[in-house]
C-alpha positions as a printed Julia matrix, in Angstrom:
416×3 Matrix{Float64}:
 75.01  252.17  262.88
 76.72  250.93  259.71
 74.32  248.0   259.49
 71.26  250.12  260.34
 71.82  252.45  257.37
 73.58  250.0   255.04
 71.09  250.45  252.17
 72.13  254.08  251.77
 75.35  252.93  250.1
 73.32  252.57  246.89
 73.11  255.86  245.01
 69.62  255.25  243.59
 68.25  254.39  247.0
 69.84  257.51  248.53
 68.06  259.68  245.95
 64.78  257.92  246.65
 65.25  258.02  250.41
 65.94  261.74  250.72
 63.25  262.66  248.21
 60.76  260.61  250.22
 61.95  262.3   253.43
 60.55  265.59  252.14
 57.5   264.17  250.39
 56.36  261.97  253.29
 56.48  264.92  255.69
 54.16  266.8   253.36
 51.88  263.77  253.07
 51.57  263.53  256.85
 50.71  267.21  257.01
 47.89  266.53  254.54
 46.6   263.5   256.49
 46.42  265.49  259.72
 44.85  268.52  258.01
 42.28  266.38  256.18
 41.09  264.61  259.34
 40.85  267.91  261.24
 39.1   269.6   258.3
 36.39  266.94  258.31
 35.81  267.46  262.04
 35.6   271.22  261.5
 33.13  270.97  258.62
 30.92  268.47  260.46
 31.18  270.15  263.9
 32.96  267.25  265.56
 31.03  264.32  264.06
 33.11  261.21  264.86
 31.22  259.09  262.34
 32.18  261.52  259.56
 35.82  260.68  260.23
 34.87  257.02  259.8
 33.3   257.86  256.44
 36.56  259.53  255.45
 38.36  256.27  256.27
 35.91  254.44  253.99
 36.67  256.88  251.16
 40.41  256.47  251.67
 40.49  252.67  251.85
 37.57  251.58  249.64
 39.83  251.63  246.54
 42.02  249.0   248.21
 38.96  246.85  248.85
 37.82  247.16  245.23
 41.09  247.13  243.3
 43.86  246.17  245.75
 44.27  242.6   244.52
 44.96  243.83  241.0
 47.5   246.52  241.94
 50.33  244.01  242.28
 49.57  242.42  238.9
 49.73  245.83  237.21
 53.04  246.47  238.98
 54.44  243.2   237.61
 53.38  244.29  234.11
 55.03  247.74  234.18
 58.34  249.45  234.85
 58.37  250.25  238.58
 60.24  253.56  238.31
 57.94  255.0   235.66
 54.89  253.81  237.53
 56.08  255.53  240.72
 56.64  258.72  238.73
 53.05  258.57  237.53
 51.61  257.99  240.99
 53.63  260.84  242.48
 52.42  263.29  239.82
 48.84  262.14  240.4
 49.12  262.7   244.15
 50.49  266.16  243.48
 47.33  266.94  241.49
 45.0   265.74  244.28
 46.92  267.86  246.81
 46.46  270.91  244.58
 42.73  270.16  244.37
 42.47  270.03  248.17
 44.37  273.3   248.53
 42.09  274.95  245.95
 38.81  274.08  247.68
 40.19  274.8   251.16
 41.71  278.18  250.32
 38.68  279.02  248.19
 36.4   278.6   251.18
 33.77  276.46  249.45
 34.77  272.99  250.69
 32.03  270.48  251.53
 32.53  267.09  253.19
 31.54  265.21  250.02
 34.34  266.97  248.13
 36.88  265.75  250.67
 35.51  262.22  250.46
 35.71  262.27  246.66
 39.31  263.49  246.58
 40.28  260.98  249.27
 38.77  258.19  247.15
 40.72  259.29  244.06
 43.91  259.45  246.11
 43.18  255.95  247.4
 42.95  254.66  243.82
 46.37  256.16  243.14
 47.84  254.52  246.25
 46.62  251.1   245.08
 49.32  251.34  242.42
 51.78  253.48  244.36
 52.32  251.13  247.31
 53.35  247.93  245.46
 55.29  249.87  242.81
 57.4   251.63  245.46
 58.09  248.29  247.13
 59.05  246.76  243.8
 61.3   249.74  243.04
 63.02  249.28  246.41
 63.99  245.73  245.41
 65.4   247.0   242.1
 67.47  249.64  243.93
 69.06  247.48  246.66
 68.6   243.8   245.7
 67.65  240.79  247.8
 70.49  240.95  250.34
 69.79  244.53  251.47
 66.0   244.35  251.09
 65.17  243.74  254.8
 67.25  246.76  255.77
 65.73  248.95  253.03
 62.16  248.01  254.02
 62.9   248.88  257.64
 64.53  252.16  256.58
 61.5   252.98  254.45
 59.39  252.4   257.53
 61.7   254.55  259.66
 61.47  257.32  257.09
 57.68  257.07  256.99
 57.52  257.32  260.76
 60.17  260.02  261.12
 57.96  262.05  258.8
 55.1   261.18  261.11
 56.92  263.11  263.85
 57.76  266.24  261.88
 54.72  266.43  259.59
 51.92  266.31  262.19
 53.74  268.68  264.55
 54.18  271.23  261.78
 50.62  270.64  260.57
 49.2   271.32  264.04
 50.97  274.68  264.18
 50.1   275.67  260.61
 46.41  274.78  261.05
 46.26  277.0   264.14
 47.88  279.98  262.45
 47.09  279.71  258.73
 44.46  276.98  258.2
 44.38  273.59  256.5
 44.73  274.99  252.98
 48.37  275.87  253.57
 49.08  272.28  254.68
 47.65  270.97  251.41
 49.74  273.48  249.45
 52.97  272.47  251.2
 52.22  268.81  250.45
 51.74  269.55  246.75
 55.13  271.26  246.59
 56.83  268.42  248.5
 56.18  265.91  245.69
 58.7   267.76  243.52
 61.53  266.43  245.72
 60.78  262.76  245.09
 60.15  263.39  241.39
 63.57  265.01  241.02
 65.16  262.01  242.74
 63.38  259.56  240.43
 64.51  261.46  237.32
 68.13  261.5   238.58
 68.37  257.72  239.09
 70.78  255.62  237.02
 68.7   252.78  235.65
 71.87  250.9   234.68
 72.54  250.4   238.41
 69.22  248.68  239.1
 69.46  245.08  240.29
 68.3   242.64  237.61
 65.23  240.45  237.85
 64.53  237.26  235.96
 62.67  237.63  232.69
 59.04  236.6   232.63
 55.99  237.17  230.48
 53.73  240.01  231.51
 50.81  238.43  233.41
 47.19  238.93  232.45
 45.21  240.75  235.13
 42.83  237.97  236.24
 45.09  234.99  235.57
 48.02  236.77  237.22
 45.92  237.53  240.3
 44.85  233.89  240.59
 48.47  232.77  240.24
 49.56  235.02  243.11
 46.72  233.82  245.35
 47.49  230.19  244.5
 51.13  230.67  245.49
 50.12  232.15  248.86
 47.67  229.31  249.55
 50.53  226.81  249.28
 52.62  228.67  251.87
 51.24  227.98  255.4
 53.4   230.59  257.08
 52.44  233.22  254.54
 48.78  232.5   255.31
 49.38  233.04  259.01
 51.21  236.33  258.41
 48.39  237.52  256.16
 45.74  236.42  258.67
 47.38  238.37  261.49
 47.79  241.37  259.19
 44.1   241.21  258.31
 43.01  241.14  261.97
 45.32  243.9   263.21
 44.72  246.24  260.27
 40.94  245.83  260.48
 40.44  246.25  264.21
 43.6   247.89  265.58
 45.19  250.2   263.02
 42.49  252.86  262.72
 44.37  255.83  264.14
 43.17  258.02  261.28
 39.82  257.8   263.11
 40.74  257.43  266.79
 43.48  260.06  267.12
 41.52  263.1   265.84
 38.51  262.06  267.94
 40.79  261.44  270.94
 42.17  264.98  270.7
 38.96  266.77  269.68
 36.38  264.98  271.87
 38.06  262.94  274.62
 40.81  265.42  275.54
 38.89  268.55  274.38
 42.12  269.86  272.84
 43.14  271.86  269.78
 44.77  270.87  266.49
 48.25  271.34  267.98
 47.62  268.59  270.55
 46.33  266.33  267.77
 49.56  266.95  265.87
 51.68  266.24  268.95
 49.88  262.96  269.7
 50.36  261.86  266.09
 54.02  262.83  266.31
 54.5   260.84  269.54
 53.03  257.76  267.85
 55.42  258.42  264.97
 58.39  258.72  267.34
 57.62  255.3   268.75
 57.15  253.9   265.27
 60.51  255.38  264.24
 62.21  253.72  267.2
 60.66  250.38  266.26
 61.7   250.78  262.63
 65.31  251.51  263.56
 65.36  248.4   265.74
 64.09  246.38  262.77
 66.66  248.0   260.45
 69.53  247.2   262.81
 68.62  243.49  262.81
 68.87  243.2   259.03
 66.6   240.15  258.8
 62.99  239.12  259.29
 61.98  237.16  262.38
 58.64  235.57  263.24
 59.41  235.83  266.96
 60.15  239.54  266.76
 57.03  240.02  264.62
 54.86  238.46  267.35
 56.56  240.5   270.09
 55.86  243.67  268.14
 52.21  242.69  267.68
 51.84  242.0   271.41
 53.3   245.4   272.36
 51.11  247.11  269.76
 47.82  245.54  270.83
 48.38  245.55  274.6
 49.26  249.26  274.47
 45.96  249.94  272.73
 44.1   248.07  275.45
 45.83  250.16  278.12
 44.91  253.37  276.24
 41.17  252.71  276.63
 40.51  254.26  280.07
 42.97  257.16  279.84
 41.97  260.84  279.68
 45.3   262.54  280.39
 47.42  263.79  277.5
 50.76  262.81  279.09
 49.79  259.2   279.81
 48.09  258.91  276.41
 51.23  260.17  274.7
 53.44  257.73  276.6
 51.35  254.73  275.59
 51.08  255.98  272.01
 54.89  255.85  271.83
 54.89  252.15  272.72
 51.91  251.54  270.42
 53.87  252.99  267.51
 57.02  251.04  268.34
 55.16  247.74  268.5
 53.27  248.48  265.3
 56.4   249.08  263.25
 58.33  246.1   264.6
 55.37  243.88  263.67
 54.68  245.41  260.24
 58.33  245.63  259.1
 58.97  241.96  259.89
 55.74  240.74  258.3
 56.31  242.81  255.14
 59.91  241.63  254.77
 59.08  237.96  255.27
 56.45  238.12  252.53
 58.72  239.84  250.01
 61.71  237.6   250.58
 59.55  234.53  250.01
 58.28  235.83  246.68
 59.95  234.85  243.37
 60.78  237.73  241.02
 57.89  237.02  238.67
 55.36  237.16  241.54
 56.87  239.82  243.79
 54.5   242.6   242.74
 51.51  240.32  243.25
 52.68  239.1   246.67
 53.24  242.71  247.74
 49.8   243.58  246.4
 48.17  240.71  248.33
 49.96  241.73  251.53
 48.85  245.34  251.26
 45.37  244.22  250.29
 45.24  242.43  253.65
 46.68  245.56  255.26
 44.35  248.12  253.66
 41.5   246.2   252.03
 39.31  246.11  255.13
 39.99  249.77  255.9
 36.39  250.81  255.07
 34.97  248.22  257.47
 37.49  249.06  260.17
 36.97  252.8   259.72
 33.19  252.54  259.95
 33.37  250.23  262.96
 35.82  252.49  264.77
 33.83  255.61  263.88
 30.66  253.96  265.21
 32.41  252.86  268.41
 33.77  256.38  268.94
 30.33  257.89  268.33
 28.57  255.52  270.74
 31.15  254.72  273.43
 33.94  257.21  272.8
 37.56  256.36  272.15
 37.4   254.21  275.3
 35.21  251.66  273.51
 37.26  251.83  270.3
 40.59  251.14  272.04
 39.06  248.45  274.24
 37.69  246.48  271.28
 40.93  246.94  269.33
 43.09  245.73  272.2
 41.03  242.64  273.01
 40.66  241.45  269.41
 44.27  242.28  268.58
 45.66  240.34  271.53
 43.45  237.35  270.7
 44.54  237.37  267.05
 48.21  237.65  267.99
 47.9   234.74  270.41
 46.34  232.52  267.75
 49.02  233.45  265.21
 51.82  232.77  267.7
 50.43  229.34  268.49
 50.09  228.43  264.8
 53.58  229.65  263.93
 55.04  227.58  266.76
 53.2   224.31  266.25
 51.82  223.99  262.73
 53.58  225.97  260.04
 56.93  225.15  258.47
 59.24  227.93  257.43
 58.33  230.03  254.45
 59.77  228.51  251.3
 62.22  231.01  249.86
 62.83  230.23  246.19
 66.37  229.35  245.26
 68.14  232.49  244.08
 69.19  232.34  240.46
 71.34  234.88  238.66
 69.03  236.21  235.96
 69.96  238.04  232.84
 69.99  241.8   233.3
 66.81  243.32  231.95
 66.41  246.87  230.73
 64.96  249.25  233.31
């Protein structure tokens, strides 16, 4: 237990962690409410949920490669403050149109797109801030704890959202999310910047040249390329639960919003279990990454023919556990291999692989759900995911040397 939660010994990380615990629960309430709201406005149109995925992830496809460069150019804490305030504003906008009763699908798509643009900067900046709060030694544990927090919120947030939608409507979920951002903002303001871990000094990179430098570094790292390739395959074809889960509850199981929330929470419970396993190990492992990917993808394949809520929930637990074990290990291995001057760009490239094909994956999954139901969507995801994992495992075993981790130097302390 001491090793699992070792990063919490740092005061700045404790403030960030507990602020995120509140904020992430609100964010999950908004995700669940937004997906259900689209289905309500379009009378159960599965393809409309796919369009929502396009709106959410298109910013990553357009700008994701540049998000890491911008993070390397700016102070991570101040950038996170800006992204949190911006997300608060978009949550208020959603609450306004929902409670006002004049919402149209195009409005939801537009706000989702704006929020996606914000997340292009928010994701790498939060990862960069995590390094500044805990340093290299505790980074694997902190990344896994961040994942456990994200997925613990995935249990509480969807369950609460399902109940609130049934009794008070989606607008209240959006309102609660807006208020929840105050918790993380208070934590960011209370941090002691003098306690941040130092990074080596480097010139601020130009946008295009800095992006090319990050891509060039990754090209020279065979194992990094394999990790990114597997991430690209699994995120494109397998991690589209923002489309499949609402359709699974609404169309396949013919259930209400509460069941949708429970299914999302069960996936989150499994993901939390996987994250705690990763946190307890305290290091990245290619073998564990592959095992997680195999559990994740094979569980999706087994989900395809099911129409019972209990069996679906059981397999979703294992799907979530496998997903988090895979993603935590792949994320950590990429960050630890990155030198200080490139860390933001490497994080940006990793999350570009993770989210950049979201529009394609969302449309494909929405089309599969519309034509063959969730059965077809899970079947395709499972087969492609297992094939991609098998190829990555073979390459890691026979072709790629270990990731080159730059020699750690003690840099001069830089101002936060």
